C-alpha distance (Angstrom), angle and dihedral (degrees) to the residues before:
residue distance angle dihedral
M1 . . .
V2 3.79 . .
D3 3.82 116.8 .
T4 3.80 123.2 -134.2
N5 3.79 94.4 -108.7
V6 3.82 91.3 62.4
F7 3.82 90.2 59.1
L8 3.80 91.0 44.8
A9 3.81 90.8 50.8
A10 3.80 90.3 49.3
T11 3.81 89.2 53.1
D12 3.81 100.3 42.3
R13 3.81 111.9 68.3
S14 3.81 90.8 -167.1
R15 3.81 93.4 64.2
E16 3.77 117.8 100.8
A17 3.81 90.9 -131.1
H18 3.83 95.0 50.0
D19 3.81 97.8 108.0
R20 3.81 92.9 41.3
A21 3.80 91.0 50.4
L22 3.79 92.8 50.4
T23 3.78 92.1 46.9
F24 3.79 91.4 48.2
L25 3.81 94.6 48.7
N26 3.81 92.8 45.2
T27 3.80 100.6 42.4
D28 3.80 111.5 24.7
T29 3.79 107.7 113.9
R30 3.80 97.7 -156.2
R31 3.80 122.7 102.1
L32 3.81 99.7 -90.9
A33 3.79 120.2 -154.3
L34 3.79 143.1 175.3
T35 3.79 137.4 -174.1
A36 3.79 135.0 -124.1
Q37 3.81 87.0 -107.3
I38 3.81 90.0 58.3
V39 3.81 89.5 50.5
R40 3.83 90.2 52.2
E41 3.80 92.7 46.5
Y42 3.81 91.1 49.6
L43 3.82 92.7 49.0
A44 3.82 91.7 47.7
V45 3.82 94.4 52.3
A46 3.79 95.8 36.4
T47 3.82 93.0 54.8
R48 3.81 97.0 39.1
P49 3.83 113.8 103.7
V50 3.80 116.8 -94.8
E51 3.82 89.1 -120.6
A52 3.82 88.1 61.2
N53 3.83 93.9 51.1
G54 3.79 94.5 -91.9
L55 3.78 134.0 119.6
G56 3.80 95.7 -111.8
L57 3.81 94.9 -134.3
S58 3.78 122.1 156.2
G59 3.77 116.1 -108.2
S60 3.79 91.2 -111.1
H61 3.81 92.4 51.2
A62 3.81 92.9 48.1
S63 3.81 91.6 46.5
A64 3.80 91.0 49.6
N65 3.80 89.3 52.1
V66 3.80 90.7 53.5
E67 3.80 90.4 49.2
Q68 3.81 88.1 53.4
F69 3.81 91.6 49.8
L70 3.81 90.9 48.7
S71 3.80 91.9 52.4
D72 3.81 89.1 70.0
I73 3.80 105.0 19.5
E74 3.78 127.8 65.4
L75 3.81 120.4 -119.4
L76 3.81 108.0 -139.4
P77 3.81 116.2 -151.4
E78 3.79 126.6 -131.6
D79 3.78 121.6 -130.7
M80 3.80 142.0 167.1
A81 3.81 91.4 -72.9
T82 3.80 91.8 57.7
S83 3.80 90.7 48.1
R84 3.79 90.6 51.4
T85 3.80 91.0 49.3
V86 3.80 90.3 52.4
M87 3.80 90.2 48.2
Q88 3.82 89.8 51.7
M89 3.82 90.5 50.8
V90 3.80 90.7 50.4
G91 3.80 92.5 43.1
S92 3.80 90.4 54.5
D93 3.83 91.4 45.7
L94 3.81 91.0 -117.3
A95 3.81 87.8 126.5
T96 3.80 129.8 19.0
G97 3.79 135.4 159.4
K98 3.81 113.5 -4.3
Q99 3.82 89.6 -2.7
V100 3.81 88.4 74.2
H101 3.82 89.2 76.5
D102 3.80 90.9 57.8
A103 3.81 89.9 43.6
N104 3.79 88.5 57.0
I105 3.81 91.3 54.4
V106 3.80 89.3 50.2
A107 3.82 91.7 47.5
V108 3.80 92.9 52.5
A109 3.80 90.8 46.9
L110 3.80 91.7 50.9
A111 3.81 92.8 46.7
H112 3.80 88.9 57.1
N113 3.81 95.6 43.3
A114 3.79 94.6 -110.4
D115 3.78 109.1 159.6
T116 3.82 101.6 -165.2
I117 3.79 140.8 41.8
V118 3.80 114.2 -154.1
T119 3.79 112.0 -153.5
D120 3.78 142.4 159.8
N121 3.81 88.5 -140.1
T122 3.80 110.1 51.6
A123 3.82 91.8 170.9
H124 3.82 89.7 73.9
F125 3.80 91.6 58.8
L126 3.82 105.5 33.5
R127 3.82 91.8 98.8
F128 3.83 87.2 63.9
S129 3.81 96.8 49.5
D130 3.82 91.9 108.4
L131 3.81 87.9 61.2
I132 3.80 103.1 39.0
A133 3.81 138.6 6.3
I134 3.80 114.6 -98.4
E135 3.81 113.7 -149.7
S136 3.78 123.3 -167.9
L137 3.78 118.1 -134.4
L138 3.80 86.9 -136.6
């Protein structure tokens, strides 16, 4: 599973991880995947103004980028099982508040037998490391 920040780094040439993200997306031989939530997160940040910590892309440019990502990377669907997994994580206090979004990514990955989440921000996912491997883009 590829986290949103990897796609953002691949898009934004000013990010320190830009070259690593491009290399990863273009050369990693594993079955790469993302979720609809990751698509939404990417579109939200990509189209947000630069002054508001976004990339300032037009909607058409951001959408075209997502289409490019989806040409090589599988979009994994959510279902009732993933919702129940998220509810279990929340019920056990593994994820609360904003962490629920990351829990959802983990739940979708687990439902589809993904064994790793690749991210440029491992701190967001460390609480889930007993459930799935967390791999730094670095």
